[in-house]
C-alpha positions in Angstrom: -32.6 -35.2 -5.0 -30.3 -38.0 -6.2 -26.9 -37.8 -4.5 -23.7 -37.6 -6.1 -21.0 -39.2 -5.1 -17.5 -37.1 -4.9 -15.0 -39.5 -4.3 -13.1 -37.4 -1.4 -11.3 -39.1 1.3 -13.6 -38.1 4.4 -10.9 -36.4 6.3 -10.3 -34.3 3.0 -14.1 -33.3 3.4 -14.1 -32.7 6.9 -11.0 -30.3 6.3 -13.1 -28.4 4.2 -15.9 -28.0 5.9 -14.0 -27.3 8.9 -11.6 -24.2 7.4 -8.7 -26.6 8.0 -7.6 -27.7 4.2 -4.5 -25.6 3.0 -5.8 -26.2 -0.7 -9.3 -25.8 -1.3 -9.3 -24.4 -5.4 -8.0 -28.1 -5.6 -11.4 -29.5 -4.5 -13.7 -26.3 -4.9 -14.9 -24.2 -8.0 -14.9 -25.7 -11.2 -12.4 -28.7 -12.7 -12.6 -31.0 -16.1 -13.8 -34.3 -14.8 -14.5 -37.0 -17.8 -17.8 -36.1 -19.8 -18.1 -32.4 -18.7 -16.2 -29.7 -15.5 -16.9 -31.1 -11.8 -18.7 -28.3 -9.9 -18.1 -28.7 -5.9 -19.6 -25.5 -3.5 -19.3 -25.2 0.2 -22.0 -23.0 1.8 -22.9 -24.0 5.3 -26.6 -22.0 5.0 -28.1 -23.9 1.9 -30.4 -27.4 2.4 -30.1 -27.2 -2.0 -27.9 -25.1 -4.0 -27.9 -25.3 -7.9 -25.2 -23.7 -10.7 -27.7 -20.9 -13.0 -25.8 -20.3 -16.4 -27.2 -18.4 -19.4 -27.6 -22.3 -21.2 -29.8 -23.4 -17.6 -30.2 -24.5 -14.2 -28.3 -27.4 -13.4 -28.6 -29.5 -9.9 -26.3 -29.7 -7.1 -26.2 -32.8 -4.5 -25.1 -32.3 -1.0 -21.7 -34.6 -0.2 -22.7 -37.6 1.7 -21.7 -36.9 5.8 -20.3 -33.6 4.8 -23.3 -30.7 5.7 -22.7 -27.2 3.8 -20.9 -29.2 0.5 -22.3 -29.4 -2.6 -21.6 -30.8 -6.0 -22.8 -30.9 -9.4 -21.9 -31.2 -13.5 -21.9 -28.1 -16.2 -21.4 -29.7 -19.6 -18.8 -27.6 -20.5 -16.6 -24.5 -18.8 -18.9 -21.7 -18.6 -19.6 -18.1 -16.4 -21.8 -19.3 -13.6 -23.4 -18.1 -10.8 -23.9 -20.6 -7.3 -28.0 -20.4 -6.3 -28.6 -21.4 -2.9 -31.6 -22.2 -0.9 -32.9 -23.1 2.9 -36.3 -23.4 4.2 -36.6 -19.4 4.5 -34.9 -17.6 1.6 -32.7 -18.3 -2.0 -29.7 -15.7 -2.8 -27.7 -15.8 -5.4 -23.8 -15.7 -5.8 -20.9 -15.3 -8.2 -18.8 -18.2 -6.7 -15.2 -16.9 -6.0 -13.6 -20.8 -6.8 -14.7 -19.8 -10.7 -12.2 -16.7 -10.8 -8.7 -17.9 -12.0 -5.5 -16.4 -10.4 -4.6 -12.3 -10.7 -0.6 -12.3 -9.9 1.5 -12.9 -12.9 5.1 -14.6 -12.9 7.0 -11.0 -13.2 5.0 -10.3 -10.0 6.5 -13.6 -8.7 9.9 -13.5 -9.6 9.9 -10.2 -8.0 8.6 -11.3 -4.8 10.9 -13.8 -4.5 13.6 -12.1 -5.4 12.8 -9.4 -2.9 12.5 -6.3 -5.5 9.0 -5.9 -6.7 9.5 -2.2 -5.9 5.7 -1.5 -6.7 4.9 -4.6 -4.0 1.2 -2.9 -3.2 0.7 -2.7 -7.0 0.9 -6.8 -5.8 -0.2 -7.1 -2.7 -3.1 -5.1 -0.5 -6.7 -5.5 -1.5 -7.5 -4.2 -5.0 -10.2 -3.5 -6.5 -10.4 -4.6 -9.5 -12.6 -6.4 -12.6 -11.6 -9.8 -13.0 -12.9 -12.0 -16.4 -15.9 -9.7 -16.5 -16.4 -9.5 -12.3 -15.7 -6.6 -10.9 -14.5 -7.6 -7.0 -11.8 -7.1 -4.6 -8.3 -9.2 -4.5 -7.1 -10.5 -2.3 -2.7 -11.4 -1.7 -0.7 -11.5 1.4 2.4 -12.4 1.9 2.7 -16.0 4.7 5.0 -18.4 3.6 4.5 -20.5 7.2 1.4 -21.1 7.5 -0.4 -24.0 6.1 -3.5 -22.1 5.6 -4.8 -18.6 4.9 -9.0 -17.4 4.4 -9.7 -14.1 4.0 -12.6 -12.8 6.3 -15.0 -10.1 6.5 -18.8 -8.9 6.8 -18.8 -11.4 2.8 -18.7 -14.7 4.7 -19.8 -13.4 8.4 -16.2 -13.1 9.8 -16.1 -17.3 9.2 -12.8 -18.5 8.5 -14.0 -21.7 6.7 -14.8 -19.8 3.8 -13.0 -17.5 2.0 -9.8 -20.0 1.9 -7.0 -18.8 -0.6 -4.7 -20.3 -3.0 -0.9 -20.5 -2.7 1.5 -19.2 -5.5 4.1 -21.6 -6.1 7.0 -21.2 -3.1 6.7 -17.0 -2.8 4.8 -17.7 0.1 2.1 -15.7 -1.8 -1.7 -16.4 -0.6 -4.7 -14.7 -2.9 -7.9 -14.8 -3.7 -10.3 -12.8 -5.9 -13.7 -11.9 -4.4 -16.2 -11.0 -6.3 -18.6 -7.7 -6.0 -16.3 -6.8 -2.9 -15.7 -3.1 -3.0 -14.8 0.1 -1.5 -14.7 0.4 1.8 -14.9 -2.9 3.1 -13.3 -4.6 6.0 -11.1 -7.4 6.4 -8.5 -9.2 7.9 -7.2 -12.7 7.4 -7.6 -15.8 9.6 -4.3 -17.6 9.0 -3.5 -21.0 10.0 0.2 -22.0 11.8 2.4 -24.4 10.0 1.6 -27.1 12.5 -2.5 -26.1 12.4 -2.7 -23.9 14.8 -4.5 -20.8 14.6 -2.9 -17.2 14.8 -4.8 -13.8 15.5 -6.3 -12.6 12.9 -4.7 -10.0 11.0 -4.4 -6.8 9.7 -3.6 -6.6 6.2 0.4 -6.1 5.8 0.1 -4.1 2.7 -3.7 -2.7 3.7 -4.3 0.8 1.9 -7.1 1.3 4.6 -8.2 0.8 8.5 -11.2 1.0 10.3 -10.7 3.7 13.4 -9.0 2.5 16.9 -10.0 0.4 18.7 -11.5 -1.4 16.0 -8.3 -3.9 13.9 -9.9 -4.7 10.4 -8.4 -3.5 7.6 -10.5 -1.8 5.3 -10.8 -2.4 1.3 -9.6 1.1 -0.6 -9.4 2.2 -4.0 -6.4 4.3 -4.4 -5.7 4.5 -8.1 -7.6 7.0 -9.6 -7.1 10.4 -7.9 -7.1 13.4 -10.0 -3.7 15.3 -8.8 -3.5 18.8 -9.7 0.1 19.3 -8.6 2.2 18.5 -11.9 3.4 22.3 -11.7 5.1 22.0 -7.6 6.3 18.2 -8.9 8.1 19.6 -12.1 10.3 23.0 -9.6 10.5 21.0 -6.4 14.0 19.4 -7.5 15.4 23.2 -7.4 13.6 23.4 -3.6 14.7 20.7 -2.0 18.9 20.4 -2.4 20.8 21.5 -0.6 21.3 25.1 -1.5 17.1 25.9 -0.9 16.0 27.8 1.7 14.2 24.7 4.0 12.2 26.3 7.2 10.6 23.4 8.1 7.2 23.5 10.2 6.6 20.0 12.4 2.9 18.8 12.9 1.3 16.6 14.9 -2.1 16.6 13.3 -4.2 15.7 16.2 -3.7 18.3 17.9 -2.6 21.4 16.0 -5.7 21.6 16.6 -9.6 21.1 17.7 -13.2 21.5 17.7 -14.4 22.5 20.5 -17.5 22.8 19.8 -17.3 19.0 18.3 -16.5 17.7 21.2 -12.8 18.6 21.2 -12.0 16.2 17.8 -9.2 17.2 16.0 -9.3 18.5 12.7 -9.7 16.4 9.5 -7.5 16.2 6.4 -10.1 18.5 4.7 -9.9 21.2 7.4 -6.1 20.6 7.8 -6.0 21.9 4.0 -8.5 25.0 4.2 -6.4 26.0 7.7 -2.7 24.4 8.3 -1.6 25.1 4.6 -2.6 29.1 4.6 -1.2 29.4 8.3 2.5 27.2 6.9 2.3 30.3 4.2 1.9 33.0 6.1 4.5 32.2 8.6 7.3 32.2 6.2 8.0 28.0 5.9 8.8 26.0 2.9 8.3 22.9 4.0 5.1 20.8 6.3 6.2 17.9 8.0 3.8 15.4 9.7 5.0 13.0 12.1 3.9 9.5 11.2 0.3 8.8 9.8 0.7 5.4 9.0 -2.3 3.2 10.9 -1.3 3.4 14.1 -3.3 1.8 17.6 -2.0 3.7 20.4 -2.5 7.6 20.2 0.0 7.5 22.9 2.2 6.8 20.0 1.7 9.2 18.4 2.0 7.5 15.1 5.4 6.4 15.7 4.0 2.5 16.4 2.5 1.3 13.5 0.6 -1.2 12.0 -0.5 -0.3 9.0 2.3 1.1 6.8 0.6 1.4 4.0 -2.6 3.3 5.7 -3.2 6.7 5.8 -4.8 7.0 9.0 -8.1 7.4 9.0 -8.4 9.4 12.4 -9.0 12.3 10.0 -10.0 10.4 6.5 -9.9 9.0 4.0 -6.3 8.1 1.6 -8.5 11.1 -1.2 -8.7 12.9 1.4 -5.2 12.7 2.8 -3.7 13.1 -1.1 -6.0 16.7 -1.5 -4.0 17.3 1.4 -0.9 17.4 0.2 -2.2 18.6 -3.2 -3.5 21.7 -0.9 0.2 22.2 0.6 1.9 21.7 -3.1 -0.5 24.1 -4.5 0.5 26.7 -2.3 4.0 25.7 -2.9 4.6 24.5 0.4 6.5 20.8 -0.1 5.2 17.4 2.7 8.0 15.2 4.4 6.5 12.0 6.3 7.7 10.8 9.1 8.6 7.4 8.4 9.3 4.6 10.8 11.2 1.3 9.3 13.1 0.6 12.6 10.6 -1.1 14.9 7.0 -2.0 15.1 4.4 -2.7 17.8 3.7 -6.7 18.7 0.1 -5.9 18.6 -1.6 -9.4 17.9 -4.0 -7.8 15.0 -0.3 -6.8 13.4 3.3 -8.1 11.5 4.3 -9.8 15.3 4.8 -13.3 14.2 2.2 -13.4 11.3 2.4 -16.4 10.4 2.7 -18.2 13.0 6.7 -17.4 13.0 8.9 -14.2 13.1 8.3 -13.8 9.6 9.5 -9.8 9.6 11.1 -9.5 12.9 14.2 -11.3 14.4 13.3 -14.9 16.7 15.9 -14.4 18.9 14.9 -11.1 21.2 18.4 -9.8 21.4 18.3 -8.6 18.1 14.5 -8.6 17.7 13.3 -7.3 20.5 13.0 -3.1 21.4 14.8 -2.8 25.1 13.7 1.0 25.0 9.7 0.9 23.7 8.7 -2.7 24.0 9.0 -3.2 20.2 10.1 -5.8 17.8 12.9 -5.0 14.9 12.4 -5.7 11.6 14.5 -8.6 10.2 17.2 -6.8 7.4 18.0 -9.6 6.0 15.3 -11.1 4.9 14.9 -9.8 1.5 11.1 -10.1 1.4 11.2 -8.0 5.3 13.3 -5.3 3.2 11.4 -5.6 0.1 8.0 -4.7 1.9 10.1 -1.3 3.4 11.3 0.0 0.2 8.3 -0.7 -1.8 6.7 1.4 1.6 9.3 4.3 0.9 8.1 4.1 -2.4 4.8 3.6 -2.0 4.5 7.5 0.0 6.3 9.2 -2.2 4.5 7.7 -5.5 1.3 7.0 -4.4 0.5 10.2 -2.5 3.2 12.5 -4.0 5.3 13.1 -0.7 8.5 15.3 -0.8 10.5 13.4 1.2 11.2 10.8 4.8 12.2 11.8 7.6 13.1 8.4 8.8 12.8 8.0 12.4 15.4 6.3 14.7 18.4 6.2 12.4 20.9 5.6 15.3 18.6 2.2 17.0 18.6 0.8 13.6 22.6 1.6 12.9 24.0 -0.7 16.2 23.5 -4.0 17.8 24.2 -2.7 20.6 21.9 0.3 20.6 20.9 0.9 24.1 21.6 -2.8 25.3 24.8 -3.8 27.9 27.0 -6.3 27.7 25.0 -10.3 27.2 21.8 -8.7 25.2 22.9 -7.8 21.8 24.6 -10.2 18.5 27.8 -9.1 16.9 27.8 -9.2 13.3 29.7 -11.4 11.5 32.8 -9.9 12.1 32.8 -9.4 15.5 31.0 -5.8 15.9 28.2 -3.8 17.0 27.2 -2.3 13.4 24.2 -3.2 11.8 25.4 -4.7 8.3 22.1 -5.5 7.2 20.1 -2.5 8.2 23.4 -0.4 6.7 22.6 -1.9 3.6 19.0 -1.8 4.2 19.0 1.7 4.2 21.8 2.2 1.7 19.1 0.3 -0.5 16.0 2.7 0.2 18.3 5.8 -0.1 19.3 4.7 -3.6 15.8 3.0 -5.2 14.4 6.6 -3.5 16.4 9.3 -5.4 16.5 7.0 -8.3 12.6 6.6 -8.9 11.4 9.4 -7.1 12.7 13.3 -9.0 13.6 15.4 -6.7 12.7 14.3 -3.2 14.6 14.5 -0.1 15.5 11.6 2.5 16.5 13.0 6.0 17.8 11.0 8.8 16.8 11.2 12.4 20.8 10.1 13.6 21.7 11.4 16.8 26.0 9.5 16.6 28.8 10.3 14.9 28.3 7.4 12.7 29.8 9.1 9.6 28.5 9.6 5.8 25.0 9.5 6.8 24.1 12.6 4.2 27.5 11.5 1.7 26.4 9.5 -1.8 26.0 5.7 -1.4 28.7 5.3 -4.0 31.4 7.1 -2.1 30.6 5.0 1.6 28.0 7.3 3.3 24.8 5.9 4.0 22.9 8.2 0.9 20.6 10.3 2.8 20.3 13.8 1.8 19.5 15.3 5.0 20.5 14.4 8.9 19.2 16.1 11.7 22.3 18.1 13.9 21.2 16.7 17.1 24.2 17.7 18.4 23.9 21.3 18.0 20.4 21.1 19.6 21.6 19.2 22.6 24.5 21.9 23.0 22.5 25.2 22.3 19.6 24.3 23.9 22.3 23.4 27.4 24.2 26.7 27.0 20.5 28.4 26.2 18.7 27.2 29.8 21.9 28.6 31.5 21.8 32.0 33.1 23.7 34.2 31.8 26.0 34.6 35.0 27.3 31.0 33.6 27.0 31.1 30.1 30.9 32.7 29.6 31.9 29.0 30.4 29.7 27.0 28.5 30.7 29.6 25.5 32.0 26.6 23.8 28.8 25.2 23.0 27.8 28.2 20.8 31.0 27.5 19.0 31.8 23.9 19.1 28.8 23.3 16.7 31.2 24.8 13.8 33.4 22.6 14.1 31.9 19.6 12.4 28.6 21.6 11.1 29.7 21.0 7.5 30.7 17.1 7.8 26.7 16.5 7.1 24.1 18.0 5.7 22.5 18.5 8.0 19.1 20.3 9.4 19.1 21.7 12.9 15.9 20.7 14.7 14.2 22.0 17.5 11.8 18.8 17.6 8.7 17.3 19.5 11.0 15.6 21.0 12.3 18.7 22.7 8.7 19.9 24.6 7.6 16.6 26.2 8.2 14.1 29.1 9.1 16.8 32.0 11.8 18.8 29.6 9.0 21.6 29.9 7.9 24.0 26.3 10.7 25.9 24.6 9.4 29.0 26.6 9.9 27.2 29.8 13.5 26.0 29.4 14.8 30.3 29.4 16.2 31.4 32.4 15.1 34.3 33.9 12.2 36.8 34.0 9.4 36.3 32.2 10.6 39.5 30.4 13.9 37.8 30.1 12.4 34.6 29.1 10.9 35.2 25.8 14.0 37.9 25.5 15.7 35.0 25.6 14.0 32.5 23.2 14.0 35.3 20.5 18.2 35.3 20.7 17.8 31.7 20.5 15.7 31.6 17.4 17.7 34.1 15.6 20.8 32.4 16.1 18.8 28.7 14.7 17.4 31.1 11.9 21.6 32.3 10.5 23.4 29.3 12.1 24.6 27.2 9.0 21.8 24.3 8.1 18.1 24.2 6.6 15.8 24.0 10.2 12.5 22.7 11.7 10.5 23.8 14.4 7.5 22.0 16.2 4.4 23.4 16.1 3.4 25.9 19.0 7.0 26.4 19.7 6.7 28.9 17.0 4.3 31.4 19.6 6.2 30.2 22.8 3.7 28.0 23.7 4.0 28.2 28.1 2.8 24.2 28.5 4.4 21.3 27.1 2.8 19.2 23.9 0.2 17.4 25.1 -1.2 14.8 22.2 -4.9 14.8 23.4 -4.8 19.0 23.3 -5.5 21.4 20.9 -2.3 24.4 20.7 -3.0 27.0 23.2 -3.6 29.6 20.2 -4.9 31.8 22.6 -1.6 33.0 23.7 -1.6 35.2 20.7 -3.8 37.7 22.5 -1.1 38.1 24.3 1.8 40.9 22.3 5.1 38.5 23.8 3.9 35.5 22.1 2.4 37.3 19.1 6.1 38.7 19.3 7.7 35.6 18.4 5.4 34.6 16.2 6.1 37.3 14.1 9.7 36.8 14.5 9.2 33.6 13.6 7.8 34.9 10.4 10.3 37.4 9.6 13.2 35.2 10.1 11.6 32.6 7.7 11.6 35.5 5.1 14.6 36.8 5.8 16.2 33.6 5.3 14.3 32.7 2.0 15.2 35.7 1.0 18.6 36.4 1.7 20.8 33.9 -0.1 23.9 34.6 2.0 22.1 32.6 4.5 21.1 29.3 2.9 22.7 29.3 -0.1 26.5 27.7 1.1 24.5 25.8 4.1 26.4 22.9 3.7 30.1 24.3 2.4 33.0 26.0 4.9 33.0 28.5 2.3 29.1 30.0 3.1 30.7 30.8 6.5 33.3 33.1 8.9 33.9 33.9 12.4 34.2 37.6 13.3 34.6 36.2 17.3 33.8 33.4 18.7 36.5 34.0 21.5 34.3 36.2 23.0 33.5 34.1 26.2 33.9 36.3 29.1 30.9 39.1 27.0 28.6 36.2 25.9 29.0 37.3 22.0 29.6 35.7 18.9 29.2 37.7 16.1 30.0 35.5 11.9 29.4 36.1 8.7 27.6 34.3 6.0 27.8 33.6 1.9 26.5 32.8 -0.6 27.7 32.3 -4.6 29.9 34.9 -6.1 27.1 38.1 -6.5 25.6 37.9 -4.0 25.8 40.4 -0.2 27.0 38.6 2.6 25.5 38.9 5.4 26.7 39.5 9.1 25.5 38.2 12.3 25.7 39.7 16.0 24.5 37.7 18.9 25.2 39.0 22.2 23.5 36.5 25.1 23.5 38.6 28.3 20.7 41.1 29.2 23.5 43.5 29.3 23.6 46.3 26.4 26.7 46.6 24.7 27.5 49.8 23.6 30.2 51.1 21.0 31.4 47.0 20.1 33.2 46.7 17.3 33.0 44.1 14.4 35.1 43.3 11.6 33.2 43.0 8.6 34.2 41.0 5.3 33.2 44.3 3.4 33.7 47.8 3.5 30.9 50.4 2.6 27.1 50.6 4.0 25.5 47.9 6.1 21.5 47.7 6.1 19.9 46.4 9.4 17.4 43.6 8.6 16.8 42.1 11.9 17.2 42.9 15.9 15.4 40.4 17.4 15.1 42.7 20.6 12.7 45.2 18.3 9.7 46.4 20.2 7.4 44.6 17.2 8.6 41.4 18.6 8.4 42.2 22.7 12.2 43.3 23.2 13.4 46.4 24.9 12.9 48.3 21.9 16.9 49.5 22.0 17.8 51.0 18.7 20.5 49.4 16.7 21.7 51.4 14.1 19.4 50.8 11.2 23.5 51.8 9.0 26.4 51.1 9.9 29.7 51.8 7.9 32.8 50.1 7.8 35.2 52.7 8.1 38.5 51.3 7.4 40.4 50.3 10.5 41.4 46.8 10.1 39.5 44.2 13.4 39.7 40.7 14.0 41.4 39.8 11.0 39.6 41.8 8.3 40.2 44.9 6.8 37.5 47.1 8.2 35.4 47.2 10.7 32.2 49.1 12.5 31.2 49.7 16.1 28.0 49.3 16.8 25.3 49.1 20.1 24.0 45.4 20.6 21.2 45.3 22.9 20.1 43.1 25.9 19.6 39.5 24.6 19.1 40.0 21.0 20.6 38.5 18.0 21.3 41.8 15.5 21.6 41.1 10.9 23.4 43.2 8.6 22.8 43.3 5.0 25.7 44.7 3.0 24.4 46.8 0.2 
């Protein structure tokens, strides 16, 4: 076979075959030359190659002194296949270098500007038909890389092959690989700016991933799911605003329930759809909150150290199976919130850390870019492309998976540059202050875009400081969240309820102080997973006294929580008083429900949820001072508090009486905001909940005596360690 004289500098040829050339598209594939089109191909397994077209077969010549490199001519541009052969076999395939770019100028412009709100539709791996051929388009942002190649089974994970095309100044690299589809694992081989090879990287916008501990991304189609939740989507705005009853069941999918007879595996997404959703409905919760499902390498992080922000973890199934879980929830009238982690990311070598050989997603200075508490890296929110990456991710879950809201993790750590740092370990902002101005702008931007582009959603901040205006609109100086976790209320009241009743009179303000600021934000009262791990003890273990008193204290606490202003959140297992701390590697102790005491707590939570939803006074003005008034907030010596809740005009008011001692209080007089009869709606000490069974009056009548600032009052017997709820009738 005659040698083809490809005029290519030897060093350029060696760079091509050694996988070092930064622009393989400039050489490989078809290019116009005098008299026709030159085609250059790289195939290390071939000793002979040819070009097959509808016009015939055109032989290629090996390029001298560069094994694996072949060149030939076509008389005119036309589709073709490459044919390779050696002594053992022959093969035929599409040439990825004959295909033009996929990304358009608008994509380039928006990516460069940092405003591509549907970034996942441009980057990542997409199964498409391009120039009449089915395959996968790969695109990744690596602006400081010298070269990027895509690796997979399709090229034997050979970094010399499938070098990508750089798209102008955006820093994006892309390639269309024919005949690659759903389920193909892949990674990116990135060469740093100085020619240094980097660890193989998973796709930052990959839609799927391999089962850990394997770390490759997986091609997943996400554009053809048939949703059946139009009815829910149309009405969810009314079900998620500040006046709606919102009661959230927080769940870790890996440990809610496991299949003991099948190697103790967790339930799949589809099994959760069949088992978890009916349970949430039965228990009366309005929402399900899932601890992070974005792909993560380490089970012990519970998902809070994600590597694949765009990939639902494969631990429980595929992206479409995750969608089926959301669809089932919506069909049952349950909203789904997702824990979202834009505050930090792990330093695993296949992840975002030094992605293109530089501190790309993170800050270079560890005083800004390293989280000392979690040994993780902090996003550089001031970089427009990074802010865009995270903002688009929020929209991705809301739009592609119909998630109803995002609970944003560790917001306090994002807001302050000195968070958990000593003097000298942090860098002040441009004004010399401690606030992270870039993170504040990012959070405001995410909330503005999310609420503006996805109707009816809600965002929730886990924010543990007194940062002002977390759940206030951005245009009034707030951060723009819909709700904020009330960490102060949680810490104060848990500290109170863990004390022996004899000492509670000295800490009465821990019950009442929350009302000083209860309406400064749109609060959610959280009893989350963080309260039942790391030696803190389960909720029932926290309670003082003998076993009976532990259960009574817990029931009273739940009664107080569900009637206090603020939406509700309860972590799984707390609803039936699990004794053990939560273990992410084990199922909840469902067998405890054979014990009437645990069953009683579960029944109480169910009834509290239904009461909270049924009585407008308990939810319509959760965020307004007009929805609350004290009846008795100062009875410290008795450890009693009493208050009234109000809805809108025409809604019946509700009175709540709480006795936090094991001593019955007979004939305790309570002022009432309305004369007439009041009906008992709930007694946490009732026998069916495992209580003492001391009867509280089913009906009380305001007798006209002025008391506690009200024109009428009534005498009521208060059971020990109890909460009574009365509704005006």
